[in-house]
Structures are given as structure tokens and as C-alpha cells.
GUTOR-437977 format. One record per atom (N, C-alpha, C): residue in one letter; x, y, z negated; chain. Coordinates in pm, whole numbers. Atoms other than C-alpha are relative to their C-alpha. Layout:
! GUTOR-437977
[r "A" [X Y Z] "A"]
...
This chain:
! GUTOR-437977
[r "M" [64 -105 25] "A"]
[r "M" [607 -5065 1987] "A"]
[r "M" [-46 17 -159] "A"]
[r "Q" [35 8 153] "A"]
[r "Q" [484 -5135 1621] "A"]
[r "Q" [119 43 -101] "A"]
[r "P" [-105 -11 88] "A"]
[r "P" [831 -5142 1460] "A"]
[r "P" [40 169 18] "A"]
[r "Q" [-46 -138 -25] "A"]
[r "Q" [913 -4787 1622] "A"]
[r "Q" [-103 98 -99] "A"]
[r "G" [94 -51 83] "A"]
[r "G" [574 -4648 1461] "A"]
[r "G" [47 -13 -155] "A"]
[r "K" [-17 34 130] "A"]
[r "K" [682 -4804 1131] "A"]
[r "K" [129 108 -44] "A"]
[r "T" [-126 -79 36] "A"]
[r "T" [1035 -4621 1136] "A"]
[r "T" [-45 133 25] "A"]
[r "T" [41 -131 -14] "A"]
[r "T" [864 -4277 1247] "A"]
[r "T" [-101 18 -132] "A"]
[r "M" [69 -29 89] "A"]
[r "M" [644 -4311 959] "A"]
[r "M" [76 -13 -136] "A"]
[r "K" [-96 -11 117] "A"]
[r "K" [924 -4370 721] "A"]
[r "K" [74 111 15] "A"]
[r "A" [-52 -109 -9] "A"]
[r "A" [1103 -4103 852] "A"]
[r "A" [-63 116 -31] "A"]
[r "N" [94 -79 60] "A"]
[r "N" [810 -3888 788] "A"]
[r "N" [12 31 -144] "A"]
[r "Q" [1 4 127] "A"]
[r "Q" [804 -3986 452] "A"]
[r "Q" [124 56 -89] "A"]
[r "E" [-135 -35 65] "A"]
[r "E" [1180 -3931 366] "A"]
[r "E" [3 164 10] "A"]
[r "V" [-3 -147 -5] "A"]
[r "V" [1124 -3553 507] "A"]
[r "V" [-92 44 -87] "A"]
[r "L" [92 -66 110] "A"]
[r "L" [832 -3493 287] "A"]
[r "L" [52 -9 -145] "A"]
[r "N" [-76 0 142] "A"]
[r "N" [1038 -3633 -16] "A"]
[r "N" [118 107 8] "A"]
[r "N" [-85 -76 10] "A"]
[r "N" [1290 -3410 95] "A"]
[r "N" [-42 131 -27] "A"]
[r "L" [56 -127 38] "A"]
[r "L" [1072 -3110 104] "A"]
[r "L" [-48 31 -126] "A"]
[r "S" [56 -17 161] "A"]
[r "S" [900 -3183 -230] "A"]
[r "S" [146 10 -90] "A"]
[r "S" [-114 -19 86] "A"]
[r "S" [1245 -3207 -387] "A"]
[r "S" [45 149 3] "A"]
[r "R" [-57 -139 -7] "A"]
[r "R" [1365 -2883 -238] "A"]
[r "R" [-82 99 -60] "A"]
[r "S" [82 -115 31] "A"]
[r "S" [1048 -2701 -313] "A"]
[r "S" [24 -5 -181] "A"]
[r "S" [-9 15 167] "A"]
[r "S" [1092 -2834 -709] "A"]
[r "S" [152 76 -29] "A"]
[r "F" [-134 -64 17] "A"]
[r "F" [1457 -2714 -690] "A"]
[r "F" [-18 141 13] "A"]
[r "L" [28 -162 -36] "A"]
[r "L" [1350 -2367 -544] "A"]
[r "L" [-70 44 -131] "A"]
[r "D" [65 -39 104] "A"]
[r "D" [1110 -2354 -836] "A"]
[r "D" [76 18 -128] "A"]
[r "F" [-112 -16 93] "A"]
[r "F" [1400 -2441 -1066] "A"]
[r "F" [83 132 -5] "A"]
[r "V" [-87 -125 -19] "A"]
[r "V" [1619 -2161 -932] "A"]
[r "V" [-73 136 -37] "A"]
[r "F" [43 -147 13] "A"]
[r "F" [1352 -1891 -949] "A"]
[r "F" [-58 7 -151] "A"]
[r "L" [16 8 165] "A"]
[r "L" [1269 -1994 -1307] "A"]
[r "L" [121 53 -81] "A"]
[r "I" [-137 -50 32] "A"]
[r "I" [1630 -1928 -1374] "A"]
[r "I" [19 127 7] "A"]
[r "F" [-38 -137 -35] "A"]
[r "F" [1629 -1613 -1217] "A"]
[r "F" [-125 85 -73] "A"]
[r "D" [109 -75 79] "A"]
[r "D" [1307 -1496 -1400] "A"]
[r "D" [70 10 -121] "A"]
[r "V" [-56 -18 116] "A"]
[r "V" [1491 -1570 -1717] "A"]
[r "V" [117 101 -35] "A"]
[r "F" [-73 -92 0] "A"]
[r "F" [1769 -1373 -1639] "A"]
[r "F" [-3 139 43] "A"]
[r "S" [22 -145 -38] "A"]
[r "S" [1621 -1085 -1495] "A"]
[r "S" [-73 81 -105] "A"]
[r "K" [64 -75 112] "A"]
[r "K" [1418 -1018 -1825] "A"]
[r "K" [97 58 -108] "A"]
């Protein structure tokens, strides 16, 4: 039971990391879009 909870926690952490990196990537894309639209 304990190891499974650990892996679930790790999986959640990876998902959160992916989400944060994706949001920063989107911020970067929107920043470039802003520059080109002006």
C-alpha cells in the first residue's frame, strides 16, 4: 500500500511539472505573438 501511494505522489508531481512547463511555454508563445502583432 505504501509504495503505491509513493508512486502516485510522484506521478502527480510529474503532471504538475509538465503543466507548469507547458504554461511557461504558452507564455513564451504569447509573448512572441504580442511582439509580432505590434
